[in-house]
N, C-alpha and C positions, 0 to 999 in steps of 0.2 A: 504494500500500500504506500502511496506517495505522501510525503509530509512536507509542509512548508519549511524551508530551511530557517534555522534560528538566526536572528540578527547577530552580526559579528562586528567587532571594532578592531581595526588594525592600526597600530601606533608606531610612530618613529620618534622616540624621546631620548634626550640625553641621559646617560647612565648616572646613577647616584655615585657619590664618592665612597669607596670602601676602604682605601688605604689613606689614613689621615696623617698629616704632617704637623708636628707640634709648632704652635705659633702662627699657623695659617688660618685665614678667615674663610669660613664656609657659610652656607645658607641652609636653613632647616625649615621644614614644614612643621608648624605647630598645630596640633589638633586639640581644640578646647572642648570642655563638656558643655552640656545644655545651658548652664547658667551664664556662659560667656557669649551667647549669640549677640552679634552686633547689628543685626538688621539688614546688612548688605552683603558682606563677604561670607556669611555663614559662620561656621565653627572653626575656620582655619586661617592661618596667617603665615607669612614668610618672615623669618627673623635672621639677623646676622648672628653668627656663632663663631667664636675663636676656640680652637683646640689648644688649650693652655698647658696641658700636662699629660704625659704618657699614662698616668694613672687616672685620667678623667673617664670614669665608667659611664657617665651619662652621655657623653659625646660618642664614645665607642658604641653604646647601645643604639643611638640614633643612626649611626652609620650602618650597623648590622641590620636595622629595620628598613634601610633604603631611604632615609629621610634627610641625608646630608648631600648638598649639591655644591658644585664649584662656583656657581653664579646665581644671582637672584633670578635671572632670566630662565635658567635651567629649572629651578624650583617652580617658577610660575607656569612653565610649560606642563609640568606634571599636574599641578592644580587644575589648570584649564582642561587637560585631557580627562581628569576624573570628573569634573563638573559636566563636560560635554558628552560623556559616555553613559550617563544615567538614562533610565527609561522613565 
């Protein structure tokens, strides 16, 4: 029996940064909880982040989650893709 093909999204996005350099500036996607809704951008923002120390577990965790980017533009492309792929 024939079925309607499910909708697909194909993306071409910059890779998140996985290998961090101490002292280097990165950009991260912050996801807030419901209480932080700002009325326009939703529950997310892009913030500057400096990897200050090799023992910085929070920054390492963000990198492992794919939330650290080399530029604000790279992070914004990911946010835009997530917003535009919703049904």
